[in-house]
N, CA, C and O atoms as a MOPAC input file, in Angstrom:
PM7 MOZYME 1SCF
protein

 N    -72.48700 1  -142.14700 1    27.79700 1
 C    -71.91900 1  -142.14300 1    29.03100 1
 C    -72.05000 1  -140.91600 1    29.81600 1
 O    -71.42900 1  -139.91300 1    29.46400 1
 N    -72.73600 1  -140.90800 1    30.75500 1
 C    -73.21500 1  -139.95200 1    31.80900 1
 C    -72.18700 1  -139.88300 1    32.66400 1
 O    -71.46000 1  -140.79500 1    33.05600 1
 N    -72.16800 1  -138.52700 1    32.97700 1
 C    -70.99800 1  -137.89800 1    33.90400 1
 C    -71.65200 1  -137.83600 1    35.38900 1
 O    -72.77800 1  -137.42800 1    35.67400 1
 N    -70.68600 1  -138.32900 1    36.23400 1
 C    -71.01500 1  -138.28000 1    37.86900 1
 C    -71.33800 1  -136.72500 1    38.18300 1
 O    -70.84300 1  -135.72300 1    37.66700 1
 N    -72.27000 1  -136.83300 1    39.13900 1
 C    -72.79700 1  -135.49100 1    39.62700 1
 C    -71.52700 1  -134.37400 1    39.79400 1
 O    -71.48400 1  -133.28500 1    39.22200 1
 N    -70.45500 1  -134.94700 1    40.76700 1
 C    -69.60300 1  -134.04500 1    40.91500 1
 C    -68.87000 1  -133.30700 1    39.65700 1
 O    -68.52300 1  -132.13000 1    39.75800 1
 N    -68.68700 1  -133.95200 1    38.64200 1
 C    -68.30500 1  -133.47500 1    37.31600 1
 C    -69.34100 1  -132.61800 1    36.70600 1
 O    -69.01800 1  -131.59900 1    36.09500 1
 N    -70.47500 1  -132.95400 1    36.83300 1
 C    -71.42900 1  -131.92400 1    36.32600 1
 C    -71.52600 1  -130.67300 1    37.07800 1
 O    -71.81500 1  -129.64100 1    36.47400 1
 N    -71.29300 1  -130.66600 1    38.44900 1
 C    -71.44700 1  -129.36500 1    38.93600 1
 C    -70.17500 1  -128.68000 1    38.69500 1
 O    -70.28100 1  -127.45300 1    38.70600 1
 N    -69.06800 1  -129.11700 1    38.49400 1
 C    -67.89800 1  -128.64100 1    38.28000 1
 C    -67.83000 1  -127.93900 1    36.87700 1
 O    -67.27900 1  -126.84700 1    36.73600 1
 N    -68.49100 1  -128.70800 1    35.72900 1
 C    -68.73700 1  -128.30800 1    34.51400 1
 C    -69.70100 1  -126.88100 1    34.51000 1
 O    -69.50500 1  -125.83100 1    33.89800 1
 N    -70.64000 1  -127.20200 1    35.28700 1
 C    -71.55400 1  -126.11700 1    35.54200 1
 C    -70.89000 1  -124.91900 1    36.03800 1
 O    -70.98500 1  -123.85500 1    35.42500 1
 N    -70.29800 1  -125.02300 1    36.99600 1
 C    -69.46500 1  -123.81500 1    37.68400 1
 C    -68.55500 1  -123.17700 1    36.40500 1
 O    -68.58600 1  -121.98200 1    36.11000 1
 N    -67.83900 1  -124.07000 1    35.78800 1
 C    -66.75700 1  -123.71400 1    35.15700 1
 C    -67.31600 1  -122.88600 1    33.80300 1
 O    -66.62700 1  -121.97500 1    33.34300 1
 N    -68.55500 1  -123.23800 1    33.21200 1
 C    -68.99000 1  -122.61500 1    32.32800 1
 C    -69.64700 1  -121.32900 1    32.71700 1
 O    -69.68100 1  -120.35300 1    31.96800 1
 N    -70.23200 1  -121.36600 1    34.06300 1
 C    -70.66600 1  -120.10400 1    34.33300 1
 C    -69.76600 1  -118.84700 1    34.50500 1
 O    -70.06900 1  -117.67400 1    34.28200 1
 N    -68.44800 1  -119.42400 1    35.00700 1
 C    -67.27700 1  -118.58100 1    35.49500 1
 C    -66.93500 1  -117.94100 1    34.01800 1
 O    -66.80900 1  -116.73600 1    33.80000 1
 N    -66.82000 1  -118.90500 1    33.13100 1
 C    -66.15100 1  -118.46900 1    31.81900 1
 C    -67.37200 1  -117.32900 1    31.07600 1
 O    -66.98700 1  -116.29500 1    30.53000 1
 N    -68.65400 1  -117.65200 1    31.14600 1
 C    -69.73100 1  -116.84400 1    30.60800 1
 C    -69.55100 1  -115.30400 1    31.10500 1
 O    -69.56500 1  -114.31000 1    30.37900 1
 N    -69.36400 1  -115.34700 1    32.62500 1
 C    -69.64700 1  -114.14600 1    33.30100 1
 C    -68.17300 1  -113.33900 1    32.98200 1
 O    -68.18500 1  -112.13800 1    32.71200 1
 N    -67.10400 1  -113.99700 1    33.03200 1
 C    -65.94700 1  -113.38500 1    32.34800 1
 C    -66.12000 1  -112.88500 1    31.08100 1
 O    -65.88900 1  -111.70200 1    30.83000 1
 N    -66.53700 1  -113.74100 1    30.18300 1
 C    -66.53400 1  -113.05000 1    28.74500 1
 C    -67.59300 1  -111.99400 1    28.69500 1
 O    -67.38100 1  -110.97800 1    28.03400 1
 N    -68.91200 1  -112.18300 1    29.45700 1
 C    -69.55500 1  -111.06200 1    29.30100 1
 C    -69.08300 1  -109.75000 1    29.84300 1
 O    -69.13900 1  -108.66700 1    29.26100 1
 N    -68.60500 1  -109.99600 1    31.05300 1
 C    -67.61900 1  -108.74800 1    31.85700 1
 C    -66.94400 1  -108.20600 1    30.98100 1
 O    -67.03700 1  -106.97800 1    30.99100 1
 N    -66.13100 1  -108.74100 1    30.02500 1
 C    -65.10100 1  -108.21500 1    29.03500 1
 C    -65.72600 1  -107.80200 1    28.00400 1
 O    -65.29800 1  -106.70800 1    27.63800 1
 N    -66.74100 1  -108.29500 1    27.23900 1
 C    -67.56800 1  -107.60500 1    26.42100 1
 C    -68.22900 1  -106.22000 1    26.76900 1
 O    -68.37900 1  -105.25900 1    26.01400 1
 N    -68.57600 1  -106.34100 1    28.04500 1
 C    -69.59600 1  -105.03800 1    28.44200 1
 C    -68.41000 1  -103.97400 1    28.50200 1
 O    -68.56100 1  -102.87500 1    27.96800 1
 N    -67.34900 1  -104.27600 1    29.09100 1
 C    -66.55900 1  -103.19100 1    29.25100 1
 C    -66.07500 1  -102.55700 1    27.81400 1
 O    -65.87500 1  -101.35100 1    27.67200 1
 N    -65.91200 1  -103.52900 1    26.76500 1
 C    -65.66500 1  -103.07200 1    25.51300 1
 C    -66.65000 1  -102.01800 1    25.06100 1
 O    -66.28200 1  -100.96200 1    24.54800 1
 N    -67.79600 1  -102.31000 1    25.24700 1
 C    -69.03900 1  -101.41300 1    24.74200 1
 C    -69.63100 1  -100.39500 1    25.44300 1
 O    -70.31900 1   -99.53500 1    24.89400 1
 N    -69.38200 1  -100.44000 1    26.76100 1
 C    -70.31800 1   -99.57900 1    27.64300 1
 C    -69.20000 1   -98.49300 1    28.31200 1
 O    -68.12100 1   -99.04900 1    28.51500 1
 N    -69.22100 1   -97.46600 1    28.58900 1
 C    -68.32500 1   -96.55900 1    29.26000 1
 C    -68.32900 1   -96.97800 1    30.51600 1
 O    -69.29800 1   -97.65600 1    30.85900 1
 N    -67.37800 1   -96.72000 1    31.40600 1
 C    -67.43000 1   -96.72200 1    32.91700 1
 C    -67.31400 1   -95.46000 1    33.45700 1
 O    -66.38800 1   -94.73100 1    33.10300 1
 N    -68.35300 1   -95.00800 1    34.49000 1
 C    -68.10800 1   -93.81000 1    35.01700 1
 C    -66.96200 1   -93.90500 1    35.94600 1
 O    -66.65000 1   -94.89600 1    36.60700 1
 N    -66.26000 1   -92.53600 1    35.91300 1
 C    -64.99500 1   -92.51600 1    36.76400 1
 C    -65.14800 1   -92.76700 1    38.22400 1
 O    -64.13600 1   -93.00000 1    38.88400 1
 N    -66.23600 1   -92.74300 1    38.74700 1
 C    -66.27200 1   -92.87700 1    40.34600 1
 C    -66.44400 1   -94.43100 1    40.47100 1
 O    -66.30400 1   -95.00100 1    41.55300 1
 N    -66.74400 1   -95.06200 1    39.35500 1
 C    -67.06000 1   -96.65500 1    39.58200 1
 C    -65.70100 1   -97.34800 1    39.02400 1
 O    -65.62500 1   -98.56100 1    39.21500 1
 N    -64.63500 1   -96.72300 1    38.36400 1
 C    -63.66300 1   -97.54900 1    37.74900 1
 C    -62.76600 1   -98.24000 1    38.54300 1
 O    -62.19800 1   -99.22600 1    38.07300 1
 N    -62.52600 1   -97.83000 1    39.81400 1
 C    -61.84200 1   -98.66800 1    40.77600 1
 C    -62.79600 1   -99.99000 1    41.17500 1
 O    -62.25600 1  -101.09500 1    41.23600 1
 N    -63.93000 1   -99.87300 1    41.38700 1
 C    -64.87800 1  -101.06500 1    41.60400 1
 C    -64.85600 1  -102.08800 1    40.40300 1
 O    -64.96800 1  -103.30000 1    40.58600 1
 N    -64.72100 1  -101.57900 1    39.30900 1
 C    -64.82000 1  -102.46200 1    38.18600 1
 C    -63.51600 1  -103.08100 1    38.01100 1
 O    -63.50800 1  -104.26300 1    37.66700 1
 N    -62.42200 1  -102.48100 1    38.19000 1
 C    -61.21300 1  -102.82200 1    38.22100 1
 C    -60.93300 1  -104.38300 1    39.11300 1
 O    -60.36400 1  -105.42200 1    38.77800 1
 N    -61.55800 1  -103.99900 1    40.24800 1
 C    -61.40000 1  -105.03000 1    41.25100 1
 C    -62.30300 1  -106.41700 1    40.87300 1
 O    -61.95700 1  -107.59700 1    40.92800 1
 N    -63.50700 1  -105.85500 1    40.49600 1
 C    -64.42400 1  -107.13200 1    39.83800 1
 C    -63.51300 1  -107.78600 1    38.91300 1
 O    -63.21600 1  -108.96200 1    39.12700 1
 N    -62.94700 1  -107.06000 1    37.73100 1
 C    -62.55200 1  -107.96300 1    36.64100 1
 C    -61.36300 1  -108.75700 1    37.21600 1
 O    -61.13900 1  -109.89700 1    36.81100 1
 N    -60.72100 1  -108.26500 1    38.00300 1
 C    -59.56400 1  -109.08200 1    38.88800 1
 C    -60.04500 1  -110.21200 1    39.62300 1
 O    -59.48200 1  -111.30200 1    39.71300 1
 N    -61.01200 1  -109.90600 1    40.08500 1
 C    -61.52800 1  -111.02700 1    41.05600 1
 C    -62.16200 1  -112.22800 1    40.04800 1
 O    -61.99000 1  -113.39300 1    40.40600 1
 N    -62.81800 1  -111.98600 1    38.92000 1
 C    -63.38900 1  -112.79700 1    38.01100 1
 C    -62.37000 1  -113.45100 1    37.32600 1
 O    -62.32200 1  -114.68000 1    37.28700 1
 N    -61.45900 1  -112.65100 1    36.72000 1
 C    -60.28300 1  -112.99100 1    36.05100 1
 C    -59.47700 1  -114.13100 1    36.75800 1
 O    -59.05900 1  -115.13100 1    36.17500 1
 N    -59.29500 1  -113.83300 1    38.20400 1
 C    -58.53600 1  -114.96300 1    38.81100 1
 C    -59.32200 1  -116.41400 1    38.90400 1
 O    -58.76800 1  -117.50700 1    38.78800 1
 N    -60.72500 1  -116.19300 1    39.13500 1
 C    -61.53000 1  -117.32200 1    39.23500 1
 C    -61.32100 1  -118.12000 1    37.90700 1
 O    -61.15800 1  -119.33900 1    37.87500 1
 N    -61.34300 1  -117.32100 1    36.84500 1
 C    -61.29200 1  -117.93600 1    35.39000 1
 C    -59.82100 1  -118.67800 1    35.09800 1
 O    -59.67200 1  -119.65800 1    34.36800 1
 N    -58.88600 1  -118.06100 1    35.75600 1
 C    -57.72100 1  -118.46600 1    35.48700 1
 C    -57.37500 1  -119.85400 1    36.42800 1
 O    -56.62800 1  -120.72300 1    35.97900 1
 N    -57.95600 1  -119.95600 1    37.68300 1
 C    -57.93400 1  -120.97000 1    38.32600 1
 C    -58.84200 1  -122.16100 1    37.72300 1
 O    -58.49700 1  -123.34000 1    37.79700 1
 N    -59.99500 1  -121.74200 1    37.14300 1
 C    -60.79900 1  -122.79400 1    36.63700 1
 C    -60.08600 1  -123.51700 1    35.44100 1
 O    -60.09400 1  -124.74700 1    35.38600 1
 N    -59.44200 1  -122.71800 1    34.43800 1
 C    -58.78900 1  -123.05800 1    33.34200 1
 C    -57.56500 1  -124.07300 1    33.70200 1
 O    -57.28000 1  -125.07700 1    33.04900 1
 N    -56.92800 1  -123.62600 1    34.82400 1
 C    -55.73100 1  -124.33100 1    35.31400 1
 C    -55.95000 1  -125.74900 1    35.67800 1
 O    -55.20400 1  -126.69100 1    35.40900 1
 N    -57.27100 1  -125.78200 1    36.44100 1
 C    -57.69100 1  -126.95000 1    37.04000 1
 C    -58.43300 1  -127.81400 1    35.75200 1
 O    -58.20400 1  -129.02400 1    35.73600 1
 N    -59.10300 1  -127.38400 1    34.92700 1
 C    -59.47200 1  -128.28300 1    33.80000 1
 C    -58.03500 1  -128.74300 1    32.80900 1
 O    -57.94200 1  -129.88700 1    32.36300 1
 N    -57.19500 1  -127.90800 1    32.60800 1
 C    -56.16200 1  -128.27200 1    31.60700 1
 C    -54.86600 1  -128.48300 1    32.33600 1
 O    -53.83800 1  -128.57500 1    31.66600 1
 N    -54.81600 1  -128.56700 1    33.64800 1
 C    -53.60400 1  -128.81300 1    34.25100 1
 C    -53.52900 1  -130.11500 1    34.86800 1
 O    -54.26300 1  -131.04500 1    34.53400 1
 N    -52.48700 1  -130.20100 1    35.92700 1
 C    -52.45500 1  -131.65100 1    36.45500 1
 C    -53.23700 1  -131.84800 1    37.61500 1
 O    -53.05000 1  -132.90300 1    38.22100 1
 N    -54.21500 1  -130.91900 1    38.12100 1
 C    -55.39200 1  -131.40800 1    38.97400 1
 C    -56.31900 1  -132.02500 1    38.66100 1
 O    -56.97000 1  -132.64900 1    39.49900 1
 N    -56.63200 1  -132.01600 1    37.33300 1
 C    -57.79200 1  -132.77500 1    36.50200 1
 C    -57.62700 1  -134.13200 1    36.98400 1
 O    -58.60700 1  -134.70300 1    37.46500 1
 N    -56.40900 1  -134.76700 1    36.90800 1
 C    -56.18800 1  -136.18300 1    36.85100 1
 C    -56.07600 1  -136.52600 1    38.28200 1
 O    -56.06500 1  -137.73900 1    38.49100 1
 N    -55.98700 1  -135.74600 1    39.34700 1
 C    -55.85200 1  -136.29600 1    40.86100 1
 C    -57.04300 1  -136.52100 1    41.30100 1
 O    -57.05000 1  -137.56600 1    41.95200 1
 N    -58.16800 1  -135.96800 1    41.24100 1
 C    -59.55700 1  -136.26200 1    41.52400 1
 C    -60.18900 1  -137.24000 1    41.02500 1
 O    -61.34100 1  -137.35900 1    41.44200 1
 N    -59.74100 1  -138.19900 1    40.06300 1
 C    -60.63800 1  -139.12600 1    39.48500 1
 C    -61.03900 1  -140.13200 1    40.37800 1
 O    -60.15400 1  -140.54300 1    41.12900 1
 N    -62.27100 1  -140.68200 1    40.49200 1
 C    -62.72700 1  -141.63600 1    41.29600 1
 C    -62.88700 1  -142.95400 1    40.70700 1
 O    -63.30400 1  -143.88900 1    41.38900 1

């Protein structure tokens, strides 16, 4: 059963956001952040984390069923 193009794009973008967020968190665990870049890193983690939460709430929330064609 093949997925429609719209769902493939959503799945690709969702996977990309999850991989970026996981990679960002993993890199923060193993690499020191210079003090002059700490604020930028905090904003980046917050932005990507927000995108990750929106993606998860879309796929596992009520919005997933509202867009079915």
